[in-house]
N, C-alpha and C positions, 0 to 999 in steps of 0.2 A: 188859153193858148198854152200849149205844150212846146216849149223850149228845149231842144237837145241839150244845151248847156246846162240848164236848170236839171233837168233829168240825170246827166251825169254827175252833176254835184250831189244830188240828193240820194245817189246809188252808188257809192264809192265801192262797194261789195262786187260791182260787176267785173269778171274777168274776160269776157270775150265780146266780140261783135254779135256773136248769135245769140248771147245773154240779152243784150241791149235791144236787139231785134224782137225777142220775145216780150221784154218789158213795154216795148212801144205796141206791141199787141195787145196786152195785158191794158195798159192805159185806154187805148181805144176803146176796147170791148166795156171798160169801165164809165165810159161817156164823155171822153175829152172829144172836142169837136173840132179843134185846130191843132196844127203841128207845124213848127218851123225848125229847120236844120240851120242853125247858126254857127256850130263849129263840125269839124271833122272827129270822130271817135278816134280816141287815142291808142285803140286796141291793134295788136300786131297782125291780126287776121281780119281788119278792115279791109274789104275789097275796093276796087276802084270806084266801083258803080254803088259805093254805100249810101248816097243821097236818095238814088231811086230806089234800093231795096229798102231803106226805113220808111220812105213815103209809101211803098207799096204794102208794107208792113201794117202801116195805119191805117190805109183806107181798104185795105182787102176786108178788115173786120166789118166797115159799114156795107160793102156789098154783100157780104154773107149774111147780116142782118135782115138786109132787105128781102134777098132772095128766098131765105128760110121762113120769113114771116114769125121770126120768134121774138119781136118786139124788143132787140138792143135799142138802146138809148141814143145812139148817134143821129139815127135819122137820116142816112144819105142812101140816095137810091141806086148806087153802084156808079157805072159809068156816065149816068146822065148828071149827076153831081147836084141834084134837086133836094131840098129838105123836104122831108115828109112829116115833120112833126115838131 
C-alpha cells in the first residue's frame, strides 16, 4: 500500500504538487497496486481537487498499461477495475 504520508516523508526533496503527481505516476508504473491519501500535500500549489488528481495520476498508469498491452505490472484493466494477473 502506498500511503501519501509515507511518500512525502521519504521524499523531502519534493518542491511542488506537480513533482508529487509525477512521483505517484512513477510509483504506479513500478508496480504499486494500492494508494491511499491520508494527508493533504503541504505545497503552496496544491489544488482544491488534490485528492482526485493524485488518484487519477495513480490509476491512469494502469489504464495505459492495459490499453497498450505493454505488460505493466499493476494489472488493472482501466475503468473496469478488475485484476488481470
